[in-house]
N, C-alpha and C positions, 0 to 999 in steps of 0.2 A: 523479514529482514531484507534490507537493500544494501547493495555494495557497488563500488566503482573502484577504479584505479586512478592514481594521481602520480604523474611523473615529477620527481624532485631531484635535487642535487645528489641525493643518496640512493636514487633508484626509484622504481615504481612502488608506491605504497598502496596496499589494499585497505580501503576504507569501508566500514560497515556501520549501518545505523538502523535503529528501530524507533518508530513513533516520533521521529524528529530529533532523536538523541544519538549522538555518536557513541558507539559501543566498542569499536575495534579499529586499530591501526596495526597492520602487519608489514614488516619489512620484507623486501625481496629475499629469496633464498637462492644462493649461488648466482646472483644477478638476475634471476628470473622472477616474474610475478608470482606471489603466493596464491594458491587457489582458494576460491570462496568455499564456504561450507555448503553441503547439499541443501537445496531448498531456498537458498538466497537468490534474490532476483536482482539483475543488473539494472541500475538506474543512475543517471548523472545528476539530475536536478536537485535531489535532496542534499547534495554535497557542495553546492555553490559557495556557501560561507566557509566551509572547512577548507576548500581549495584556496580561496582568497586569503584566508588567514595563514595557511601553511606557506603559500607563496611569499607573503609578507615576512614571515619568520625566516625563510631561507634567503631572502634578499637583505636580511639584517634590519628591516624596518619594523618588525613586530616583536615585542618582548613578552607580551601576555596574550593569552587566547581567551576569547569570550564566546564559548560554544556550549550548548546544552550537552552534557555528558551523562552516560548511563553505563559505567563500567560494572562488569560482573565481578563478584568476589565475596569473600566472607566479611564479617564485621571487622575483624582484625586487618584484613587486606584494605578495606576502605579507610581505616585510620591511617595506614601507611600511605595510601594514595593521597589523602588530604595533606599529610605532612610533606609529601613530595611537591605538591602544588604550592607550598609555602616557601620553597627554596627559591630565592631570587634569581632572575636571569643572570647568567654569567658567573654564578657562584656554585660551589659544590658543598656537599655535606658527606660525612662518612656514615656508614651503616650504623655505627655506634651513636652518632649524633641524632640520626633519625629515630632510633630506638628510644633515646632519652626524650626526644620531642613528643613522642606519643605516650610517655609515662611508663615505658617498659624497658628500662636500661639494660636488662639482661637478655632481651629478646633479639639480639643482633642477628643471629642466623635466621630467625623467623622473619625479620625485616628484610633480609636478603632474599628469602624465598618469595615474600609478597612483592618485593620490587621486581623480581624476575617474572612474576605473573601479571605485571601491569598490562592490561589489555589495550591501553591507549597511550603508547609511548609518544614522546615529543610533546604532545599536548599536556600530558601528565609526565613531567620531566624526570623520569627514572635515570636518564643519562647523567644527571647531576650528582648521582650518588657514587662515591669512590671508596676505596679502602682507607682505613685509618692512617696508613703510612703514605697516603697520597697516590697510591697506585690505581690504575684503571683495572677494574675487575669485570667479570662477565657481563655481557649485554646481549639481549636478544637479536639485535641487528648486527652484532659482531663488534669487536673492539675498534676496528677502523672507523666504523660508523659513529661509535661513541666519541672517539677522538675528534672526528669531523664536526659533530654537533657542539662539543665543548669549544673547539677552535672557532666555530662560527660565532658563538656567543661572546667569546673573548674579543674577536676581531670587531664585531658590531658594537660591543661595549666601548672599545677604544675609539671608535669613530663617532660616537655620540657625545 
């Protein structure tokens, strides 16, 4: 497994990949870089495309990512991650809507748990999932980061 850091508007992101597939994005903790797992090797070159696409996203020029992904998770979590990727840029869905989209309308809490375990946030846009009442709910990068990502997409959408 290889890792690198990438500085963004929301802080330094930890990126990890295996066999050419992005597996992990981690937000900073308390403004500091998150630590890699034991045994991961630092390398920059495998992340050139990831960095370029993230830079385009944060500059408001990229609305979709085209990267090979290999998120870890259960079959249910993978269904939720697929549903998240179907949420259009600049739009949001409730946990209830995501549960319905995967054919499990009563699995709202399980969808919330799967959303929280998303190993590749931003690329797999878990920040686009909100409460049924429109409220911003928990987010691994913190609510301020979630708010910033949603605002970025709204602002970029208005400019296009």
